[in-house]
C-alpha positions in Angstrom: 14.5 -2.0 24.9 11.4 -0.4 23.3 9.2 1.6 25.7 5.8 0.0 26.0 2.7 2.2 26.2 1.0 -0.4 28.3 3.4 -0.1 31.3 1.7 2.9 33.0 -1.7 1.1 32.8 -0.2 -2.1 34.3 1.2 -0.1 37.2 -2.0 1.7 37.7 -4.1 -1.5 37.8 -1.7 -3.1 40.3 -2.8 -0.4 42.8 -6.5 -1.4 42.2 -6.5 -5.2 41.8 -5.0 -8.0 43.8 -4.1 -10.0 40.6 -3.2 -8.8 37.1 -2.9 -11.2 34.2 -0.8 -10.0 31.3 -1.3 -12.2 28.3 -0.3 -12.1 24.6 1.7 -13.9 22.0 5.1 -15.5 22.6 8.0 -13.1 22.1 5.7 -10.0 22.3 7.8 -8.6 25.1 5.8 -9.7 28.2 8.8 -10.9 30.2 10.8 -7.8 29.5 7.9 -5.6 30.4 7.1 -7.6 33.5 10.8 -7.3 34.7 10.6 -3.5 34.1 7.4 -3.3 36.2 8.9 -5.6 38.9 12.0 -3.4 39.1 10.0 -0.2 39.3 7.6 -1.5 41.9 10.1 -3.7 43.8 8.3 -6.9 43.2 9.9 -10.4 43.2 10.3 -12.1 39.8 9.8 -15.9 39.3 9.7 -17.7 36.0 7.8 -20.9 35.6 9.8 -21.7 32.4 12.4 -23.0 34.9 11.8 -26.7 35.2 12.8 -27.0 38.8 10.6 -24.1 39.8 7.7 -25.5 37.8 8.1 -29.0 39.3 8.0 -27.5 42.8 4.9 -25.4 42.1 3.1 -28.4 40.5 4.0 -30.8 43.3 2.3 -28.6 46.0 0.5 -25.6 44.5 -0.9 -24.3 47.8 2.3 -24.9 49.7 4.3 -23.1 46.9 2.1 -20.0 47.0 2.2 -19.9 50.8 6.0 -20.1 50.7 6.0 -16.7 49.0 4.7 -15.1 52.1 3.8 -11.4 52.0 6.0 -10.8 49.0 4.5 -9.2 45.9 5.6 -11.2 42.9 5.6 -11.6 39.1 4.9 -15.2 38.0 6.2 -15.4 34.5 5.0 -18.0 31.9 2.0 -18.8 34.1 0.3 -20.8 31.4 2.6 -23.7 32.3 1.0 -24.0 35.8 -2.7 -23.5 35.6 -2.9 -25.7 38.7 -1.7 -22.7 40.7 -5.0 -20.8 40.1 -6.9 -22.3 43.2 -3.8 -21.5 45.4 -3.6 -17.9 44.1 -7.4 -17.6 44.7 -6.9 -18.8 48.2 -4.1 -16.3 48.8 -6.1 -13.5 47.2 -9.1 -14.3 49.4 -7.0 -13.9 52.6 -5.6 -10.4 51.7 -6.9 -7.4 53.5 -9.2 -5.2 51.5 -6.6 -2.5 50.9 -3.9 -5.0 49.8 -3.5 -4.8 46.0 -1.0 -5.8 43.4 -0.1 -9.2 45.1 0.4 -11.1 41.8 1.4 -10.1 38.3 0.9 -13.2 36.1 2.2 -13.4 32.5 1.3 -16.0 29.9 1.5 -16.6 26.2 -1.8 -18.4 26.1 -5.1 -16.9 27.4 -5.8 -19.7 29.9 -8.5 -17.7 31.6 -10.6 -18.1 28.4 -9.8 -21.8 28.1 -12.2 -24.6 28.9 -9.4 -26.4 30.7 -9.3 -23.6 33.4 -12.0 -24.5 35.8 -11.5 -21.7 38.3 -11.1 -18.0 37.8 -10.7 -15.0 40.0 -13.9 -12.9 39.7 -13.5 -9.5 41.1 -9.9 -10.1 42.1 -8.2 -10.0 38.7 -7.7 -7.5 35.9 -6.6 -8.8 32.4 -4.5 -7.0 29.8 -3.2 -8.0 26.4 0.3 -7.2 25.2 0.7 -7.6 21.5 3.9 -7.3 19.5 5.1 -3.7 19.1 2.6 -1.3 17.6 3.5 1.0 14.8 3.4 4.0 17.2 5.9 2.2 19.5 8.2 1.6 16.5 7.9 5.1 15.2 10.5 7.7 16.2 7.9 10.3 16.9 5.8 8.1 19.2 3.2 9.5 21.6 5.0 12.5 23.0 5.3 16.2 22.5 8.5 17.4 21.0 10.1 20.7 20.0 9.1 20.0 16.4 5.4 20.1 17.2 4.6 16.4 17.2 1.5 15.8 19.3 0.7 12.5 20.9 -2.0 10.4 19.3 -3.8 7.2 20.3 -5.6 6.2 17.1 -8.6 4.8 19.0 -9.1 8.0 21.1 -8.6 10.0 17.9 -11.3 8.1 15.9 -13.8 8.2 18.8 -13.3 12.0 19.3 -14.2 12.5 15.6 -12.4 15.8 15.3 -10.9 15.3 11.8 -9.6 18.8 11.0 -7.9 19.2 7.7 -4.1 18.9 8.1 -1.2 17.3 6.2 0.4 14.1 7.5 3.8 12.7 6.5 3.5 10.7 3.3 3.6 6.9 3.7 4.5 5.1 0.5 3.3 1.7 -0.6 6.8 0.4 -0.2 7.0 1.8 3.3 3.7 0.1 4.2 4.8 -3.2 2.6 8.0 -2.9 4.7 5.9 -2.5 7.9 3.8 -5.5 7.0 6.9 -7.7 6.4 8.6 -6.5 9.5 5.8 -7.2 11.9 6.1 -6.2 15.6 8.1 -8.9 17.4 10.8 -6.9 19.2 13.6 -9.4 18.6 13.3 -9.3 14.8 13.4 -5.5 14.4 17.2 -5.2 14.1 17.8 -8.6 12.3 19.0 -9.0 8.8 16.6 -10.7 6.3 18.5 -14.0 6.7 18.5 -13.8 10.5 14.9 -12.8 10.5 14.0 -15.9 8.4 15.9 -18.2 10.8 14.1 -16.5 13.8 10.6 -17.1 12.4 11.5 -20.7 11.6 12.7 -21.2 15.1 9.6 -19.5 16.5 7.3 -21.9 14.5 9.2 -25.1 15.2 9.9 -24.4 18.8 7.4 -22.2 20.8 4.5 -22.5 18.3 4.3 -26.3 18.5 5.2 -26.4 22.2 2.4 -24.1 23.3 -0.1 -25.8 21.0 0.6 -29.2 22.5 0.3 -27.8 26.1 -3.1 -26.4 25.3 -4.6 -29.1 23.2 -4.8 -32.8 23.9 -3.4 -33.5 20.4 -3.7 -37.1 19.1 -2.2 -38.5 15.9 -0.2 -36.4 13.5 -1.2 -32.9 14.7 2.2 -31.6 13.6 1.7 -32.1 9.9 -1.9 -30.7 10.2 -0.6 -27.5 11.8 2.1 -27.3 9.1 -0.6 -27.2 6.5 -3.1 -25.0 8.4 -0.7 -22.3 9.5 0.2 -20.9 6.1 -3.3 -21.6 4.8 -4.7 -19.3 7.5 -2.0 -16.7 6.8 -3.4 -16.6 3.2 -6.9 -16.0 4.7 -5.8 -13.1 6.9 -8.2 -10.2 6.4 -10.9 -12.4 4.9 -14.0 -14.3 6.0 -13.4 -17.5 8.0 -15.5 -20.5 6.8 -14.4 -23.7 8.5 -15.9 -26.0 6.0 -13.9 -24.4 3.1 -10.7 -24.9 5.1 -11.6 -28.5 5.9 -12.4 -29.3 2.2 -9.2 -27.7 0.9 -6.9 -29.4 3.5 -8.9 -32.6 3.6 -9.6 -32.3 7.3 -12.6 -32.7 9.6 -14.7 -29.5 10.1 -14.7 -30.0 13.9 -10.9 -30.5 13.9 -10.3 -27.3 11.9 -12.5 -25.3 14.3 -10.8 -26.7 17.4 -7.3 -25.9 15.9 -8.4 -22.4 15.0 -9.7 -21.9 18.5 -6.4 -23.0 20.0 -4.5 -20.7 17.7 -6.7 -17.9 18.8 -5.9 -18.7 22.5 -2.2 -18.6 21.6 -2.6 -15.2 19.9 -1.5 -16.5 16.5 -4.8 -15.6 14.9 -7.6 -13.3 15.9 -11.2 -14.1 15.0 -13.4 -11.0 14.5 -17.2 -11.4 15.0 -19.7 -9.9 12.6 -21.5 -6.7 13.7 -25.1 -7.7 14.0 -28.3 -5.9 15.3 -30.9 -8.2 16.7 -33.6 -6.5 14.7 -31.7 -7.1 11.4 -29.7 -10.3 11.7 -31.1 -11.6 8.4 -29.7 -8.5 6.6 -26.1 -9.1 7.5 -23.6 -12.0 7.2 -22.8 -13.7 10.5 -19.5 -15.3 9.5 -16.4 -14.1 11.4 -13.2 -12.7 9.8 -9.7 -13.9 10.7 -6.5 -11.9 11.1 -3.0 -13.0 11.8 -1.9 -11.2 14.9 1.6 -10.5 13.4 1.8 -9.8 9.7 5.5 -10.5 9.7 4.8 -14.1 10.8 2.1 -14.3 8.2 4.5 -13.2 5.4 7.1 -15.7 6.5 4.6 -18.5 6.3 3.5 -17.3 2.8 7.0 -17.2 1.5 6.9 -13.4 1.0 10.5 -12.1 1.6 10.6 -8.5 0.2 8.4 -5.6 -0.6 8.1 -6.3 -4.3 6.9 -9.9 -3.7 4.3 -8.6 -1.2 3.0 -5.8 -3.3 2.5 -8.1 -6.4 0.9 -10.9 -4.4 -2.8 -11.6 -3.9 -2.3 -11.3 -0.2 -1.3 -7.6 0.0 -4.8 -6.2 0.6 -5.7 -8.7 3.3 -2.4 -8.3 5.1 -2.8 -4.5 5.0 -6.2 -4.8 6.5 -4.7 -7.1 9.2 -2.0 -4.5 9.9 -4.6 -1.8 10.5 -6.9 -4.1 12.5 -4.1 -5.2 14.8 -2.9 -1.6 15.2 -6.4 -0.7 16.4 -6.3 -3.7 18.8 -2.9 -2.7 20.2 -3.8 0.9 20.7 -7.2 0.0 22.1 -5.4 -1.7 25.0 -4.2 1.7 26.3 -7.0 3.9 25.0 -9.1 6.0 27.3 -12.4 4.2 26.3 -13.1 0.5 26.1 -14.4 -0.6 22.7 -15.7 -3.7 20.9 -14.3 -4.6 17.5 -16.2 -6.2 14.7 -16.6 -6.4 10.9 -19.7 -5.8 8.8 -20.9 -7.4 5.6 -24.6 -7.2 4.4 -26.4 -9.5 2.1 -25.6 -7.3 -0.9 -21.9 -7.9 -0.3 -21.3 -4.3 1.0 -18.7 -4.5 3.7 -16.7 -2.5 6.3 -13.4 -3.8 7.4 -13.5 -2.7 11.0 -16.5 -1.6 13.2 -15.6 0.0 16.5 -18.5 -0.2 19.0 -18.6 2.1 22.0 -20.0 1.2 25.4 -23.3 3.1 24.6 -23.7 1.0 21.4 -22.7 3.7 18.9 -20.4 2.7 16.1 -17.5 4.0 14.0 -16.8 2.3 10.7 -13.3 2.0 9.4 -12.3 1.0 5.8 -8.8 0.3 4.6 -7.8 1.2 1.1 -4.4 0.4 -0.5 -4.3 3.5 -2.6 -3.1 7.1 -2.5 -6.3 8.3 -4.1 -9.9 8.1 -2.8 -13.3 9.0 -4.2 -16.9 9.0 -3.0 -17.5 5.4 -4.2 -15.0 4.2 -1.6 -17.6 5.0 1.1 -20.4 2.8 -0.1 -19.7 0.1 2.5 -19.7 2.8 5.2 -23.0 4.2 3.9 -24.5 0.6 4.1 -23.3 0.4 7.7 -24.9 3.7 8.5 -28.2 2.5 7.0 -27.9 -0.8 8.9 -27.0 0.7 12.3 -29.3 3.7 12.1 -29.0 6.2 15.0 -26.1 4.3 16.4 -23.8 5.3 13.5 -21.4 8.1 14.5 -18.5 8.2 12.0 -17.2 6.5 8.9 -13.6 6.8 7.8 -11.3 5.4 5.1 -7.6 4.9 5.7 -5.6 5.5 2.6 -2.0 6.2 1.7 -2.3 9.9 0.8 -1.2 12.8 3.0 -4.4 14.9 3.5 -7.4 14.5 5.9 -10.3 15.0 3.5 -14.1 15.2 4.0 -16.5 13.4 1.6 -20.2 14.0 1.4 -22.5 11.0 0.4 -26.2 11.8 0.7 -26.8 13.3 4.1 -23.7 11.9 5.6 -20.1 13.3 5.8 -17.3 10.8 5.8 -13.5 11.3 6.1 -10.4 9.9 4.4 -7.5 9.7 6.8 -3.8 9.2 5.9 -2.3 5.8 6.9 0.5 7.8 8.5 -1.7 8.6 11.5 -1.2 5.0 12.6 2.5 5.8 13.2 1.5 7.7 16.3 2.2 11.4 15.8 0.5 14.3 14.2 2.2 17.5 13.0 0.5 20.6 14.4 
């Protein structure tokens, strides 16, 4: 079992909220993590993936929740029983002010963002996202002090602090990065052979993928073949702008249908749509189109037929998938970072762009570019310079991730930017 960096935060929030909803993709490790929390906090554990239990809960939601009495419980696979929400709200309303951590709900679809969910739990519920394993969770030197001098590092906290002192970081080769992209973060595939991994992804797509899609979307007609065409197409777009009309034209589908399908795939944590960074005073100066990323690059590679590092490195998809790897690593580590952030992308009308824009609560921004090279020069910071011009006083830092070993400052005009080694994403820094 991989230790999950989100567990301490889950246990902390269960002392402060009556209900906690842990959501994220299928097979990301939610059930394993929820069982660990339940064991540690002595909570009951109920899975709604059990058909008899689900039938009982659906037949009398209020009666089922009342039957749990005063017990604190985990309700796993909660997306199968959204009809329980009013009953949970009723039970939550009846708790004493100091009673916390009554329900830990887990679900592989974000039903509390879905139009089908008519009632929520305002003020009662916290929500966390658990993604597949982060690079830092997979790394042997993850987030801890050791006798060799490895210091813990959350990449979001590190970027926001902006203290980029020169130091050497372990070299991360192109082949190593390609391997990380192909591997993805699903816990179950980490120790599998290439053949077994291929079988696992096929089972994931044909089983859970379609099952969850059907439960979230009132699919009519041959939605199965439409999804079969759209899933690999979107994998090929990972790290690029999302234009629904282009997808509709290429796949000979309706624009509205394409948008609906992408929205459901977003709710299922298969893809992630990234809004454009815009300032009200300058909307006309920047593109408004969102970007799209596959949540797991291993799944994207499977759908694209990429089976080894050489195929990936020679493909047209390498740059986009590398950007998706870095974007999703930021998303994962943001979930346990000290400060909440918003995540965007930037592209102005002169086609200058920044892959990731981190926005702090005070509106200040940090720009992040991803470069698939071991060398970097001052021209690689032109997109960040454009973001600095666009955001004005809100601009704090601009960095380029690259595959070299050194943290390097670069001066462009009056601004100082930094090139940071990709190895920092693995979660430890040598001091």
